C-alpha positions in Angstrom: 0.0 0.0 0.0 2.8 2.4 0.7 3.9 2.3 -3.0 1.0 4.5 -4.0 0.6 7.2 -1.3 -0.4 9.9 -3.7 -3.1 7.7 -5.2 -4.5 7.0 -1.7 -4.5 10.7 -0.8 -6.4 11.6 -4.0 -8.8 8.7 -3.5 -9.6 9.9 0.0 -9.9 13.6 -1.0 -12.3 12.7 -3.8 -14.5 10.6 -1.4 -14.5 13.4 1.2 -15.3 16.1 -1.3 -18.2 14.2 -2.8 -19.5 13.2 0.7 -19.5 16.8 1.8 -21.1 17.8 -1.5 -23.8 15.3 -0.8 -24.1 16.7 2.7 -23.8 13.3 4.4 -21.8 12.3 7.4 -19.2 9.5 7.4 -21.7 7.4 9.4 -24.5 7.9 6.9 -22.2 7.1 3.9 -20.9 4.0 5.7 -24.4 2.7 6.3 -25.4 3.4 2.7 -22.4 1.6 1.3 -22.3 -1.3 3.8 -19.0 -0.4 5.4 -17.9 1.0 8.8 -17.5 4.6 9.6 -13.9 3.8 10.6 -13.3 2.5 7.1 -14.6 5.7 5.6 -12.4 7.7 7.9 -9.3 5.6 7.0 -10.1 6.1 3.2 -10.6 9.8 3.5 -7.3 10.1 5.3 -5.5 8.1 2.6 -4.6 5.2 4.9 -6.7 2.4 3.5 -7.1 0.6 0.2 -10.4 -0.2 -1.4 -11.7 -2.9 -3.7 -13.4 -2.0 -7.0 -16.7 -3.5 -5.7 -16.6 -1.3 -2.5 -15.7 1.8 -4.6 -18.7 1.0 -6.8 -20.9 0.8 -3.6 -19.5 4.1 -2.3 -20.1 5.8 -5.6 -23.7 4.7 -5.7 -24.1 5.8 -2.1 -23.0 9.2 -3.1 -25.3 9.3 -6.1 -22.5 8.9 -8.6 -21.5 6.4 -11.2 -18.2 4.5 -10.8 -16.9 6.1 -14.0 -17.6 9.6 -12.6 -15.8 8.7 -9.4 -12.8 7.3 -11.3 -12.6 10.3 -13.5 -12.5 12.6 -10.5 -9.7 10.5 -8.9 -7.8 10.6 -12.2 -8.1 14.4 -12.4 -6.9 14.7 -8.8 -3.9 12.5 -9.6 -2.9 14.8 -12.4 -2.8 17.9 -10.3 
């Protein structure tokens, strides 16, 4: 996991930004996506990895498509 610290930071920032835009708490997002609040916290802080399936569930919980989420992460990686 330490081989990609920039990726994990961008992933976390993207999730946090979209969660705040949707005006939901970490707890609400976690419940909607079927994960723990602690997991959301770890993701947003760039300290955890995520499976594609879980990223898809998080995207849906935020009212986004997986492709939109990935595009935002890719944009963040380029900046």
